C-alpha positions as CSV (number, residue, x, y, z in Angstrom):
1,M,-3.8,-9.9,50.7
2,T,-0.7,-12.3,50.7
3,L,-2.2,-14.3,47.8
4,H,-2.6,-11.1,45.8
5,R,0.9,-10.1,46.5
6,R,2.3,-13.5,45.5
7,T,0.3,-13.4,42.3
8,L,1.6,-9.9,41.5
9,L,5.2,-10.9,42.1
10,A,4.8,-14.0,40.0
11,G,3.4,-11.9,37.2
12,L,6.2,-9.4,37.4
13,A,8.7,-12.2,37.3
14,A,7.2,-13.5,34.1
15,L,7.3,-10.2,32.3
16,P,10.8,-10.5,30.9
17,A,10.0,-13.9,29.3
18,L,6.7,-12.6,28.0
19,H,8.5,-9.6,26.5
20,M,11.1,-11.8,24.8
21,A,8.4,-14.1,23.4
22,R,6.5,-11.1,21.9
23,A,9.7,-9.6,20.5
24,A,10.5,-12.8,18.7
25,E,7.1,-12.7,16.9
26,P,6.9,-10.9,13.6
27,E,5.7,-7.4,13.7
28,V,2.3,-6.7,12.1
29,L,1.3,-4.2,9.5
30,R,-2.4,-3.6,9.9
31,I,-4.1,-2.4,6.6
32,G,-7.5,-1.0,6.3
33,Y,-9.3,-1.6,2.9
34,Q,-12.6,-1.0,1.2
35,K,-14.5,-3.2,-1.3
36,N,-12.6,-1.9,-4.3
37,G,-9.2,-1.0,-5.6
38,I,-5.6,-2.0,-5.6
39,L,-5.5,-3.0,-1.9
40,V,-8.1,-5.8,-2.5
41,V,-6.0,-7.1,-5.4
42,A,-2.9,-7.0,-3.3
43,K,-4.7,-8.8,-0.5
44,Q,-5.9,-11.6,-2.9
45,Q,-2.4,-12.0,-4.3
46,R,-0.7,-11.8,-0.9
47,A,1.8,-9.4,-2.5
48,I,2.4,-7.3,0.6
49,E,2.8,-10.4,2.7
50,A,5.6,-11.6,0.4
51,A,7.3,-8.2,0.4
52,L,7.3,-7.8,4.1
53,E,8.3,-11.3,5.2
54,P,12.0,-10.6,4.8
55,L,11.5,-7.6,7.1
56,G,10.0,-9.8,9.8
57,H,6.5,-8.5,9.3
58,R,3.1,-10.1,8.7
59,V,0.0,-8.4,7.5
60,A,-3.5,-8.1,9.1
61,W,-6.4,-6.9,7.0
62,V,-9.4,-4.9,8.3
63,E,-12.4,-4.1,6.1
64,F,-14.3,-0.8,6.2
65,S,-17.4,0.4,4.3
66,F,-16.0,3.8,3.6
67,G,-13.2,6.2,4.3
68,P,-14.1,8.2,7.4
69,P,-14.3,5.2,9.7
70,L,-11.1,3.8,8.2
71,L,-9.2,7.0,9.1
72,E,-10.8,7.2,12.5
73,A,-9.3,3.7,13.1
74,L,-5.9,5.0,11.8
75,S,-6.1,8.0,14.2
76,L,-6.9,5.8,17.1
77,G,-4.1,3.4,16.4
78,G,-6.3,0.5,15.2
79,I,-4.6,0.3,11.8
80,D,-1.4,1.5,10.3
81,L,-2.2,2.0,6.6
82,G,-5.2,2.4,4.4
83,Q,-6.6,4.0,1.2
84,T,-9.4,6.6,0.9
85,G,-10.6,9.3,-1.4
86,D,-9.8,13.0,-1.2
87,A,-12.1,14.3,1.6
88,P,-11.5,11.9,4.5
89,P,-7.9,12.9,5.2
90,I,-8.9,16.5,5.1
91,F,-11.5,16.0,7.8
92,A,-9.1,13.8,9.7
93,Q,-6.3,16.4,9.6
94,A,-8.7,19.1,10.7
95,A,-9.5,16.9,13.6
96,K,-5.7,16.8,14.5
97,S,-5.1,13.3,13.3
98,T,-1.4,12.6,12.8
99,L,-1.8,10.8,9.5
100,V,0.5,11.2,6.6
101,Y,0.0,11.0,2.8
102,A,2.2,8.1,1.8
103,A,1.2,8.0,-1.9
104,A,-1.4,9.2,-4.4
105,Q,-3.5,7.5,-7.0
106,E,-4.3,10.4,-9.4
107,A,-7.8,10.3,-10.9
108,G,-8.3,7.1,-8.9
109,G,-11.8,8.3,-7.9
110,S,-13.1,8.5,-11.4
111,G,-15.5,5.7,-10.7
112,S,-17.9,8.1,-8.8
113,G,-20.9,10.0,-9.8
114,I,-24.4,11.3,-9.0
115,L,-27.2,8.8,-9.6
116,L,-30.9,9.5,-10.0
117,P,-33.6,7.0,-9.0
118,A,-36.2,5.5,-11.4
119,G,-38.8,8.1,-12.3
120,S,-36.7,11.2,-11.6
121,T,-37.3,14.2,-13.8
122,I,-34.0,15.8,-13.0
123,R,-31.9,16.5,-16.2
124,S,-29.1,18.8,-15.1
125,L,-27.0,19.6,-12.1
126,A,-28.8,22.9,-11.7
127,E,-32.0,21.0,-11.1
128,L,-30.6,19.6,-7.8
129,K,-31.6,22.9,-6.3
130,G,-34.0,22.2,-3.4
131,K,-33.5,18.5,-3.7
132,R,-32.5,15.8,-1.1
133,V,-29.0,14.7,-2.1
134,A,-27.5,11.8,-0.2
135,F,-23.8,11.2,0.4
136,A,-21.5,9.9,3.1
137,K,-20.3,12.8,5.4
138,A,-16.6,13.6,5.1
139,S,-16.2,11.2,2.2
140,S,-15.1,11.8,-1.4
141,A,-18.8,11.9,-2.3
142,H,-19.2,14.9,0.0
143,N,-16.6,16.7,-2.0
144,L,-18.0,15.6,-5.3
145,T,-21.4,16.9,-4.3
146,V,-20.0,20.3,-3.4
147,A,-18.0,20.5,-6.6
148,A,-21.1,19.6,-8.6
149,L,-23.0,22.4,-7.0
150,E,-20.3,24.9,-7.7
151,K,-20.2,23.7,-11.4
152,A,-23.9,24.3,-11.6
153,G,-23.7,27.7,-10.0
154,L,-25.4,26.5,-6.8
155,S,-24.3,26.8,-3.2
156,Y,-24.3,24.1,-0.5
157,A,-27.3,25.8,1.0
158,D,-29.3,25.2,-2.2
159,I,-29.7,21.5,-1.5
160,E,-30.9,19.4,1.4
161,P,-27.9,17.3,2.3
162,V,-28.8,13.8,3.5
163,T,-25.7,12.3,5.1
164,L,-25.8,8.5,5.0
165,A,-23.3,5.7,5.0
166,P,-23.3,3.8,1.7
167,A,-25.5,0.9,2.8
168,D,-28.1,3.2,4.3
169,A,-28.0,5.5,1.2
170,A,-28.5,2.5,-1.1
171,A,-31.7,1.6,0.8
172,A,-33.0,5.1,0.7
173,F,-32.2,5.3,-3.0
174,S,-34.1,2.1,-3.7
175,R,-37.1,3.4,-1.8
176,G,-37.1,6.7,-3.7
177,S,-36.8,8.7,-0.5
178,I,-33.9,10.7,-1.8
179,D,-33.7,12.7,-5.0
180,A,-30.1,12.0,-5.9
181,W,-27.2,9.9,-4.5
182,T,-23.5,10.8,-4.9
183,I,-21.5,7.6,-4.6
184,W,-18.3,5.7,-5.6
185,D,-17.5,2.3,-7.0
186,P,-18.4,-0.5,-6.4
187,Y,-21.7,0.9,-4.9
188,F,-21.9,3.2,-8.0
189,A,-21.5,0.3,-10.4
190,I,-24.0,-1.8,-8.6
191,A,-26.7,0.9,-8.3
192,E,-26.4,2.2,-11.8
193,A,-27.5,-1.1,-13.2
194,G,-30.8,-0.8,-11.5
195,E,-33.9,-0.6,-13.6
196,G,-34.7,3.1,-14.5
197,V,-31.6,4.4,-12.7
198,R,-29.8,7.2,-14.5
199,V,-26.4,8.8,-14.1
200,L,-26.8,12.5,-13.8
201,A,-23.0,13.2,-13.9
202,T,-19.8,11.3,-13.3
203,A,-16.7,12.5,-11.5
204,N,-15.1,13.0,-14.9
205,D,-17.9,15.4,-15.8
206,I,-17.5,17.4,-12.6
207,A,-14.0,17.4,-11.3
208,P,-11.1,14.9,-11.2
209,Q,-10.8,13.0,-7.9
210,N,-7.7,11.6,-6.4
211,N,-7.3,8.7,-4.0
212,F,-4.6,8.4,-1.4
213,F,-2.7,5.9,0.7
214,L,-2.6,7.2,4.2
215,A,-0.4,6.0,7.0
216,S,0.0,6.7,10.7
217,R,2.9,9.0,11.5
218,A,4.2,6.3,13.8
219,L,4.5,3.9,10.9
220,A,6.1,6.5,8.7
221,T,8.7,7.5,11.3
222,E,9.4,4.3,13.2
223,R,9.0,1.7,10.4
224,A,9.8,3.7,7.3
225,A,11.3,0.7,5.5
226,V,8.1,-1.2,6.0
227,L,6.0,1.6,4.6
228,S,8.3,2.1,1.7
229,A,8.2,-1.7,0.9
230,A,4.4,-1.7,1.1
231,I,4.0,1.3,-1.2
232,A,6.5,0.0,-3.7
233,T,4.7,-3.4,-3.8
234,L,1.3,-1.6,-4.4
235,G,3.0,0.2,-7.3
236,R,3.9,-3.1,-8.9
237,V,0.4,-4.4,-8.2
238,A,-1.0,-1.3,-9.9
239,E,1.1,-2.0,-13.0
240,W,-0.1,-5.5,-13.1
241,C,-3.7,-4.3,-12.8
242,T,-3.3,-2.1,-15.8
243,R,-2.2,-5.0,-18.0
244,N,-4.7,-7.6,-16.6
245,R,-8.1,-5.9,-16.1
246,G,-10.0,-9.1,-16.7
247,E,-8.1,-10.9,-13.9
248,V,-8.4,-7.8,-11.7
249,A,-12.2,-7.9,-12.0
250,A,-12.2,-11.6,-11.1
251,L,-10.0,-11.1,-8.1
252,L,-12.0,-8.1,-6.9
253,S,-15.3,-10.0,-7.3
254,Q,-13.9,-13.0,-5.5
255,G,-12.5,-10.9,-2.7
256,T,-15.5,-8.6,-2.1
257,G,-18.5,-10.6,-3.1
258,V,-19.6,-7.8,-5.5
259,P,-21.1,-9.3,-8.7
260,L,-18.7,-9.7,-11.6
261,P,-20.6,-7.4,-14.1
262,A,-20.6,-4.5,-11.6
263,T,-16.9,-5.2,-10.8
264,K,-16.0,-5.1,-14.5
265,R,-17.6,-1.7,-14.9
266,A,-15.7,-0.4,-11.9
267,V,-12.4,-1.8,-13.1
268,D,-12.8,-0.5,-16.7
269,R,-13.0,3.1,-15.4
270,T,-10.2,2.9,-12.9
271,D,-6.7,4.3,-13.5
272,Y,-4.3,2.0,-11.7
273,V,-1.4,4.3,-11.2
274,I,0.4,4.9,-7.9
275,G,3.0,7.6,-7.3
276,P,4.5,9.8,-4.6
277,M,2.7,13.0,-3.6
278,N,3.6,15.8,-6.0
279,P,3.0,19.5,-6.0
280,R,0.0,19.2,-8.4
281,V,-1.8,16.6,-6.3
282,T,-0.9,18.5,-3.0
283,A,-2.3,21.7,-4.5
284,A,-5.5,20.0,-5.6
285,Q,-6.0,18.6,-2.1
286,Q,-5.3,22.0,-0.5
287,A,-8.0,23.6,-2.7
288,I,-10.5,21.0,-1.4
289,A,-9.4,21.7,2.2
290,D,-9.8,25.5,1.6
291,R,-13.3,24.9,0.1
292,F,-14.4,22.9,3.1
293,H,-13.1,25.5,5.5
294,A,-14.8,28.3,3.6
295,L,-18.1,26.3,3.9
296,K,-17.4,25.8,7.6
297,L,-17.5,22.0,7.1
298,I,-14.1,21.7,8.9
299,P,-13.4,23.7,12.1
300,R,-10.1,25.1,11.2
301,P,-7.8,25.7,8.2
302,I,-5.2,23.0,7.5
303,R,-2.0,22.8,5.5
304,V,-2.0,19.6,3.5
305,A,1.8,19.8,2.8
306,D,2.4,19.4,6.6
307,A,1.1,15.8,6.3
308,V,3.0,14.8,3.1
309,W,5.5,12.0,3.7
310,T,8.7,11.6,1.7
311,A,10.1,8.1,1.5
312,P,13.7,7.9,2.7
313,D,16.4,7.8,0.1
314,R,17.7,4.3,-0.1
315,N,20.9,5.6,-1.6
316,G,21.4,8.2,1.1
């Protein structure tokens, strides 16, 4: 017992020194990213690292296969900032996540669509009725599927939803065990090049899709300057991407391991523009939230505007 007490007292005595050592270390901005988009380019260029160094911050990168797990990590405090499509933040907010919308990439989800496997006889969205349609639950593909059904005059009950993560859906698609697959780039660009694969419809054919940069409310309130600097940097990276698409494809392919031809297809159909949340984007996101609640896909109604972050006025 005496030994335990001495050990405890020694540990307590060391706490102030340990606290000072940790305080002297740079703070960390933990960013969740997927295998596509502006964040990967920024990571390859170390652009955010350069912007945050004067603020005493370093950057840690965490890769995710799709949006819902990324936002789960955000909700649990595992990351501070990340990018997803339209549906994940709606499901997260309905689950009482304290995330905030830090910025929007309008039409950033244009590289999405519904694919048909080799040998499919489906020719229209209406012919999805009664078919097994795969998509990742709570992802932008979930929303695109619902929007496609509405466009065709079908209901969600008219199909057999098969909810699979991208890698599992890719395997099911290649086996021919699903009738259609709703998916985004770079998975979309990889799969569409398969022999006999057809694109039934793209996001541009169905409904515009926005992407979002989401942050923890703690980051937005306690380190607003860091978040502002990161978003401003991503805006500059986006401008560079617009002017240098060939180099973007090379950086993305290098950073993700996705073959260059597929990456080029994804880059060519991406709109690299980042801006603050605006009434038009917020209203579009609210309409999706209302759609999901009406379908009982989220447990309660949400108000998207409650989660919109406004950057502090530097001149104020």
